[in-house]
C-alpha positions as a printed Julia matrix, in Angstrom:
83×3 Matrix{Float64}:
 -243.83   -0.46  -162.26
 -244.46    0.53  -158.85
 -242.62   -1.13  -155.9
 -244.25   -3.99  -154.45
 -245.66   -4.21  -150.78
 -242.76   -6.38  -150.12
 -240.14   -3.95  -151.28
 -241.4    -0.99  -149.2
 -242.57   -3.17  -146.2
 -240.25   -6.08  -145.9
 -241.91   -9.15  -144.47
 -245.53   -8.32  -146.32
 -247.25   -9.9   -148.77
 -246.63   -8.92  -152.56
 -249.02   -6.55  -153.93
 -250.94   -6.28  -157.25
 -253.08   -3.79  -159.08
 -256.69   -5.69  -159.51
 -257.42   -2.89  -162.05
 -254.91   -4.66  -164.18
 -256.93   -7.91  -164.4
 -257.54   -9.99  -167.61
 -260.03  -12.52  -167.88
 -260.85  -15.55  -170.26
 -264.38  -16.46  -169.87
 -265.7   -19.49  -171.63
 -263.02  -20.04  -174.4
 -264.47  -23.0   -175.72
 -267.94  -21.38  -176.09
 -269.78  -24.27  -174.34
 -270.19  -22.87  -170.95
 -273.19  -20.69  -171.45
 -274.38  -20.58  -167.83
 -270.89  -19.55  -166.51
 -270.6   -16.87  -169.15
 -274.12  -15.62  -168.25
 -273.03  -15.21  -164.76
 -270.18  -13.66  -165.06
 -269.89  -11.56  -168.31
 -271.77   -8.51  -167.07
 -270.23   -8.49  -164.03
 -266.38   -8.83  -165.29
 -267.51   -6.16  -168.03
 -268.42   -3.81  -165.25
 -265.39   -4.05  -163.24
 -263.2    -0.83  -163.66
 -259.99   -1.42  -165.61
 -260.62   -5.18  -166.46
 -260.23   -6.36  -169.83
 -261.02   -9.85  -171.33
 -262.08  -12.22  -173.92
 -265.8   -13.99  -173.72
 -266.62  -16.93  -175.62
 -263.68  -17.16  -177.61
 -260.07  -18.55  -177.58
 -257.17  -16.43  -177.43
 -254.98  -16.24  -180.72
 -251.63  -18.17  -180.54
 -248.86  -16.39  -178.27
 -251.42  -13.91  -176.86
 -251.66  -15.42  -173.5
 -247.94  -14.78  -172.78
 -248.35  -11.11  -173.78
 -251.54  -10.82  -171.52
 -250.0   -12.3   -168.72
 -246.92  -10.11  -169.22
 -249.02   -6.86  -169.0
 -251.46   -7.83  -166.39
 -251.13   -8.48  -162.59
 -253.98  -10.8   -162.47
 -255.27  -13.46  -164.91
 -258.65  -15.13  -164.26
 -259.91  -18.13  -166.2
 -263.15  -19.86  -166.59
 -263.0   -22.8   -168.99
 -262.14  -26.34  -168.99
 -259.14  -27.57  -167.22
 -256.36  -25.16  -166.05
 -255.96  -23.26  -169.33
 -252.87  -24.72  -169.98
 -253.52  -24.94  -173.71
 -253.32  -21.16  -174.02
 -249.84  -21.03  -172.42
């Protein structure tokens, strides 16, 4: 992992690599308008990976969080059920 911005420039905010983003969009399958609005856009962003219209397998979210710098969730509540 490359040094964060705060390591190379003390006092600055931590950095993240937005290309290392994972999105979970409409995992319950009932937010059709939200899915329609964002699915193509998220899928077109270089480096982004995600799951659309389906839940994550048990314990998969922890692996995803560990391997990505940014996690984007579009579902009901805060997504705690996937952690």
